[in-house]
N, C-alpha and C positions, 0 to 999 in steps of 0.2 A: 539342425534346423530342418524341419519337415513342413514348414508352414507355406502353403501355396499362395498366401497373400503377403508374404514377406516383402519388406521394402526393397530388398535386393533381388531383382529379377533379371534373368538373362534370357533373351529370346534368340533362338537359333532357327534360321530358315534354310531348309535343305531340299535337295532334289536327288536324282539318281546318280550321285557322284561319290561312291564309297571311298575312293582314295583321298579326295579332298576332305570329306567328312572325318575320316580317321585322323588326318593331319591336324585338323582344327581341334578335335576333341583331345588328342594327345597333348597339344600345346596348351589347351585350356586346363588340363589336369596339373600342369606345372606352373600355373598362374597363381600369384599371391591372392588369397581371398576366395579361391574356388569353392571351398566348403561353406561359404556364407550365403550362397545364392540359391534361389529356387529357379529351376530350368524349365522353360516352356519352349519345347521344340516342335516345329511344324515341318512336315515333309510333304511336298507336293506330289501328286500322283502323276505318272507318265500319261501321255495321251493314249487313248485306246488302241490306236494303230501303231504304237511304238514297237520297235524291234524287240525280240526276245532278250537281247543283250541289255537293252535299257531297262526292261522289267527285272532282269536278274540283278542289275546294278541297284535298282530301287530296293529290292528285297535285302540286299547286302547292306545298303545304307541304313535301312530300318534296324537291322540286326546290330550294327555298330552303335547306333544311338541307344537302343535298348540296353546294350552292354554298359554304356556310360551311365545310364539311369539306374542301374543296379547299385552303383556306388554313390550317386549324388541324387538329392531330392529333385523331383521334377516330373513332368508329363510329356508324352509324345502324342501329337495329333497327326495322324496320317490322313490327308485329304481324301475324300470319297470320289473326287473327280479332279482332273487336271485344271488348275486355275491359271497357270502361267506365272512367271516371276512377279510381275507387277501386282496382280490381284492377290497372290499368295502373300507377298510382303505386306501389303496394306492390311489384309485381313488378319494376318498373324500379329502384327503390331497392335491393331485395334482390339483383338481378343485379349492380348496380354494387358493392355491398359485398362480393361474392365476390372482387373484384379490388382493392379499396381499403379502407383503414381508416376513412376518412371521405369525405364528398362534399358539395359545394355542390349543392343541388337547386333547379331553377327550373321553374316551370310556364310554359307558352307565353304566358300573359297578363301576365307580369311585365315591367316596364321597370326595368332596373338602373341604378344611379348609377355614376359613374366610379370610385369607391373601394369599391364593394361587395365585390369579391373580397378586398381587403385587410382589410375589416371581418370577413368570415367567417374568413379565415385567422387573424387575431389572436384572435378569440373561440374558434375551435376549439382553438388551442394553449393558451389560457388555461384552458379548461374541460375539457380532454382527460381528466383524472383524476377529474372530478366525476360520479359515477354518477347524481346527481339532476338533471343537466342532460341533457335528451334531444335538444335541438336549439337552433340559433341562428337567429333570424329577422332579417330586415332591414326589417320593416315594423312599424307600430303601429296599434292601433285607436283611438288617442287623436286628438283634434283638435289643430290646430297650437298653440293656446293652452295646452292641457294638456301637450303634449309639451315645450314651451319650459321648463317647470318641472322637467323631469327631466334626469338626466345622459345622456350619449351612449348608455350601455348600462344596462339595468335588467331585472329579472326579471318574467316574466309566468307565471301558473299555467295555461298552455295549451300545446298542441302545434300547430304550424302549419308548412307548407312555405313 
């Protein structure tokens, strides 16, 4: 699948964090359904006055993403200026939604499970017509003991990527 307008899109939002980027992409490669997605990756630029180490980390992050995209269909947008986390996140999601009806969105510090894409697909299909559902998350702010008492899926009154 090389279709940039595929129904299955994954948005990755990155910064100058090569270790975290590598962990995310390695975990993603072992995820059920990884070959079915079109990847739209966005990497924020460091601030002009950032240290040489941050600039080196940025270059390494871009190299890691480019290596992933040699194996999987997608694009990488490297920002031309530093937007900051909030603006980069909003702009990245908005740009992706110009091409796709829905997207799985991952920040660079996430480690995904083997079945996470299937979880998102199922939930997106289940709640597609529900206007009061703004997003589907794959994490919880509950501890393990509290989580064990709940079903696999439940509602939270918050929005999170």
